[in-house]
N, C-alpha and C positions, 0 to 999 in steps of 0.2 A: 587739535585731534587726532591721534593718529590712530589707525584701525590697524589691525595683526589681523593677517592670514593666518590657516591650519591647516593643512589638508587631512585630511582624514580614510580610514578605508573603505569608506565609500566612493571609486572615482571620480563620480555623478556631483557631489557633497563639495562643500567647504566652508570652514567655519571660521563666520568675523566677527576678529575681539576689538573692541570699539573701547574699551579701558573702561564699562561705564554699564551699572547696572541695567539692565532690559528687561524683565521681571523681577519680582521681589519675592515670593515662590512659587513654587511649580512648573511648567513650561508648556509648550501651545504649538500646535501644530497641524499646519495648512499644506492644502494638498491642491485651493482653486483660490482665486479671486473671490469664488461666492463663496469660502467657507472665511472667509477672510476682515467678513465685515465691521467690526466689531476691532478690529487690528491697523487700524490707520499705515502703519508702516510696513505690513506686510502689505497691504494692497498698493503701496506704490511701485511694494520690488513689484510687486506682479506684473505690471504697465511693462517689467523689461522684459523684454522677445528672450526667451529661451529657460526662461526660471517656469519650474514644473512646481518648484516645492522649499514652506518658507517653517524656516522652527522656530522656537524663542525658547533660551537654557537663558539662565541665572542673571546673566556675563556674557553673551555670545548672541548669534545668528550665524544661522547657516542655512545656505540656500546651494538648494537642489537643480542640475539645469538639466535642458533637454539632452536626448544621445544625439542630436547635431546641434548643438551647439558645446559653442570651443572654450574655456577659461578664462582664454588669452586676452579677448573682450572684453567679458562680461564681467571679468571680477574687477576691474577697475569701473566700469557701470552701478556694479555694487558698492563696490567703495563710497562711489561721490553722490549716492543717494542715499547711503547711511552717515554718511557725513554733513549731508544739507541737514536734511530729517532731523537729526539730536542733537546736531550746535544748537538747531533751533528754537524748540525746545517742546515742537511737538508732540503728544499722544502718543506713544506707543501700541498702545489698547487701548479701550474705548476700561472707564473702571467697574461693570458687568465682567466685562472679560475674567477681569484683574482676578477677582472672587471665583470665578471658573475652574481658575489657571488649575489648586489643587486639589479640583475630581479625584483624584484616583492614591486620594492620603490614604489615612488610617482612618477607620470610623469606630465610633464605642458601639456600636451594633454587629457588627464585624465575629464573625465564631473563632474563635482561637484561632482553628488551623489559618485562615485567614489574614489573620491580622498577624501571628506569624511569617506566611509567605510575603506577607506586604513589609512586612522589618526586617527582611533580606535582603528582599527586592529598592530598600529605600537609601540602609546601612550598605548593601556590599555592590549591586550589581548598578543603582542611578549613577553615582557618583565614578565608574567607569568606562560607564557610556556616556556620559557628558562628554566626559575630557575630548571623547574621539564626536562630539559633536551631534549627540544622538540623544534615546532615550528610548528606556523602557518604562511601560504599563499594567498595570494589571488591568485584567479584565474581569479573570471568572475563574470558582476550582470549583470545578463540577465533574463528583468522578469519579478519584486520584488525577483527572486532565485538568493543571494550570491554564488558563489563557493570556498572552503575553500580547499589548499590542508595539509593535516597533515605528518608534516614530526618528523623525528628521534624519540624520546620515544613518541610524538604523536601518528604517523603510529601503527596503530594495538592495540593500548594500550584499556583497556579494561573500562574505564574510559572516551573516543572518545566522545562517542555518547551524552553523557549527558553534559560531556565541550560545542560541536556545541550546541546542542540545547536548554540548562534551561542556560547558561551563555553567548555565546556570541549571538544569538543565539536572547534571551530578546532583552542586549542592543543596538547593532544592530538598534532592531524597536524600542529600546525607543528612542535614537536618530534621525533615517532616520524613516519618515514614509513609506519609500516606498522600504522599509524590508521590505516581508514578510516573507522568512524562507534562512535558512543556511543547505547547504547541503555539505558532502563533497566532494572530488573528487580523485577517486581511479588512483591508478599508471596503 
């Protein structure tokens, strides 16, 4: 098994590409060891000193480090742990967690505006931010304001505010006149 790495726009996060599927659908974001209770791979990664966050995408794992940790040592430890876990066929997440991974997808009971917002996010935004090791998930739409949750490399990224305001907000306003503003949701 050969694991590639990619830098992300967030200097605290590195994207690891193991050359295999991590999640069939959706994404999963873990900010603490406790939040990873149904994700054995994330639990193992949190045992490494300096790991502050773990994010699973379709074919990648993004790891976020503490500010006082250096990537030189941590990157090789993450790669070794990923290789061991994945090559031995251990579960990445529990079956019930796999079901929850697509929770932000469009639903039949969404109103027309929410459905349009989710469709634009799914087709135009999420593929681009996945390339950078993160995700942006719809939370709600209230009084003209779209609330989005930044995950993986996007959470805490210095350019995330510009991405939200200049990119996503302008695009949503262009296609959906009812959208007045986009705001991030903090954990």
